[in-house]
N, C-alpha and C positions, 0 to 999 in steps of 0.2 A: 504494500500500500504506500509505503514511503516513496518508492520509485515513481509512482503515479503522480504524487504531489510535486516532487522535484521536477518531473518532466513538464507538468502544466505550468508551474511558476516560472521555470527557466524560459519557456516559450513566450511568456507575457512581458518580462522585464527587459530593460536595456543592458543591465549588468548581470548576466547569468552566472558569472564566476563568483559572485558574492551571495548567491542563494544558499542558505543552510536550512535544512529541515531536521529538527530533533524529534525523536520518537520516545515517548515515555509511557510505559505500560502501568496502569493503576488498577485498582479493584473495580472501578466503574467501567473501564475500557482503555482505549488507546488515545493518548493526547499527542497531537502533532503541533509543534511550534515552528512557524515559518519566520526566518530572519532574512531580510533583504536590504539592499542599499537604501538609505533614507530617500533618495531621489526616486526610487521605484515604488515606494510605499503606496502612493496614490493609484498606481496601475494595478497593484494586487488587490486593493480594496475596491476600486471601481466607484462609479457614481452610485451614491446611496447604498454602497456595500454590495452591489450586484455581483461583482466578480468573486469576492470571497464567499458569498452565499452560494454561488454556483459550484465553487470548488468543494464546499462542504456537502452539497447535494450529491456531487459525483462520488465523493468518498463514502457516502452512505451505502452505495451498491455493494462494494466488496465487504463492508462491515456487516451488512445483513447476511451475506452468504457465510460469513465466519461466526455468526451469532455474537458479535461484539459491538460495543458502542464506540463511536469515534468522534473526537472533537478536534477542530482545526482552529488555531489562533495565530495571530501575528504578533511577534515580539516587538516591543517599542524600543527603538534605539535613539538615544539623544544625539543629535547632530553636533559635532564639535566644530568650533569656529576658531 
């Protein structure tokens, strides 16, 4: 499942080499945390959150097949100046 998220996010952003997806297994299910370049944050979120919502919906398909719960979130990185 992690490979799917990495593939989707790298296709969206301008800096695919800075995409990092961390996978954390908990009692509730699997939590994926996406880290991208701050300049690409808007592309991953999309207008009114449509892109990240779509990524979450896509990830529900393999999760249902594996009887697991999946959550996808974006890590906030403070831009240094």
